[in-house]
MISETOR-172023 format. One record per residue (C-alpha): y, z, x. Coordinates in steps of 0.1 Angstrom, whole numbers, plus 5000, padded with zeros to 4 digits. Each point is the difference from the previous one (the first is absolute). Example, Ala and Ser with C-alpha at 12.3 -4.5 7.8 and 13.67 -1.06 7.14 Angstrom:
495550785123503449935014
//
This chain:
292531057806500949954964502350274986497450114973497450065028502150265019498750354997501250345012498050135029500750375005500350065038501550265022503849945000500050065037497349755008500849735026498649685012499249654985498050134970502750244990502649735004498249774976499450284975503750095001501049654989497349974974500850344985503749904999499149674984498050184973502750264995502749744994497849804977499150304979503650124998501649684987501049845033498049685003502549825023499950295026496250004996499949635009502250075030497650285012497049774993501649735022500750255028496350124998498949645004502349965031498250295017497149775008502049725016502749945025502949914978503050234992501650035034500950325017500150204968496449924991498950055036501550354999498350074966496649895013500450235030501350304980499150325018500950254974498450074966501049704978499550184967502050315009502649785017500349784968499849705022499549744972503150134983502149985032499349635005500149924963503450164998501349795029498749684983501750104967503350065019499749665015499749854965503050204988502049875029499149644990497049905021499249664983496349995008499350324981501749914968496949844984498050315010502350254983500549764971496350064991498849645002496349974993499449705024501850145030498250045033501350355006498350075033501449685016503650074988499850375010498749905035502849755005502650264989498650255024500249755028503549894992501450354997498450215027503250185012500850104964496550114990498950195030502350304994498550044965496850115017501750285019500350264972498650094966501149844967503150144983499150004963502850224985499449964962502150164973497249954975498150285018502750254991498350054966497650235018502750235014501750024966496750074982499150265027503350184995499450024962496550145007501250255025502750134976497250054974498150215026503050235003501949855030503950004998501349684985502549955029498349805028500849935036498249695010498849935036498249665004497849905029500149645011503049924979500449645013503349904984500250314978499649834967498150294985502750245013502449854975497750074970502650244984501849684991497049834983498950014964496350094994497949934969496650165007497849944970503050084977501250305020503449905014502150145029503149885019503349854990499849764970502449755016498149985034499849665017496450075008497450064972496550115009497649974970496449945011497349914975498750354991496450074993498950344986502150294990503650015011501250255027501550334988503349984982502950185016502749955026500650015037503149985021500149875036502550215019499449835034497949725015499449925036497349825020498849885033498549695015499149905036501849664993502450054970501349684983503649954990499949844965503649885004499149795030498849664987497649945029498450344995499849964962498249675007497350195018499450214969500049694977497449845023497550274993500449954962497249784987501649674989498550024965501750344993503349884985500750344985499850165035502649765013502350104971499550365009500849935036503349834990500850314979499250235029502349815023502850034975499350374996500150065037503349825003501550264977498650305019497349955028497050235002499850275027497349915026499550135035498249805027497250255006496250045001498650154968498550305017503350095017501949954967497650234981500250275026503849984999500250014962497550304997502050195026503050014977500750304978498849904965502650014972499150234971499449824967499349665018496649845004499649845034497949694996498549815030499049654987498749675012498549684987497849755020500950175032497350255009497649735014502649905025500650355014497850085030497150244993501350285023503449984983498450014965498150315011503250175012501849924968497150144979500050325021503750044997500049954963497250254995501850265022503349954982498250014966498650355009503650144999501249804969501050204970500449914963503749985006499749805032496949784994498749725023498449684986498349725018499849674980497949715012499749654985497449855024497149775001496550134997498149805026496750044982501149884965502949775011502150174973503350185005500050364990502850254991499050345013502150325002499650325019502350304994500650355011499750284990496849974980498649675014496350035008499349635001502049684994500349884964499349634994502449894973499649634997498749675014502349705001500749655010501249995037503549894989500250204968499349734975497650234981499050375000496950184988501150354993497550285004502250305006
//
């Protein structure tokens, strides 16, 4: 299939079987193409072509026989991340693919790389992608400014679900420029300044008094092999994201983030059981994580948040900030729920998946 022919086909994220498998790869192809990642789109296109044949070794055989829901499992990104990791490790056959050559037979080169590196690639199919991205922290900063305008205390305790390597937990050390509204230390090594469309967020200030998170498989940024896994999930065209990753590694070496190896539901229950501190806004937050949490666990988290929100007070408020994909529009949306006084979630913005641009509507 030519890249320009790929179209989104909305399906049930939990659908399984050959048709769902093909749709997952085509949707990922279109998503990458439309978000400035033509090389990754070509790789996904090559993998989609390999679904019909016998090439690709054990990794493709496992993909063809995938028993789970390929869309919810982010299967195309799992194998695409493994292939990019191979390239970053110096796999020679993939250099022309990631170099963006127009006359390269991508499918043949991808098939050969899959066959030569089965033992390396198979583990990449065992778990969801790790796409820890500092560029998404704009959403948490903007949400805090907005919550302060609603009357919440300007001191925040952050609790992140699916923290991965904890890059967003270090955002008190980043500098933000959100449509001209600035926050954070002026001399920060990390600067987050997305292209801003629409009105800026509220002016004001916030202070992060604590930050901790959880992940079922946390990543240690200081470990080169684990950092490679995160780099592999960065689309190769996104040079700014690689620079942010390097800055995040340097920041973690100064003081690592606080992450517990824990399921999101257990972490939320533990956090909400603590006595809230007067004058501090508790903020549960996550970005591109909700889709990977099992449905029953999502329901338990929602119920726990609503129950805790019922006892929140103006001096001990509770906020829930999401930067997640809308499966119908294929756009990422920043939404906020807060208690007391929250009757429905407020949609503040839509954005590029990695924070390149923001359309503010709050």
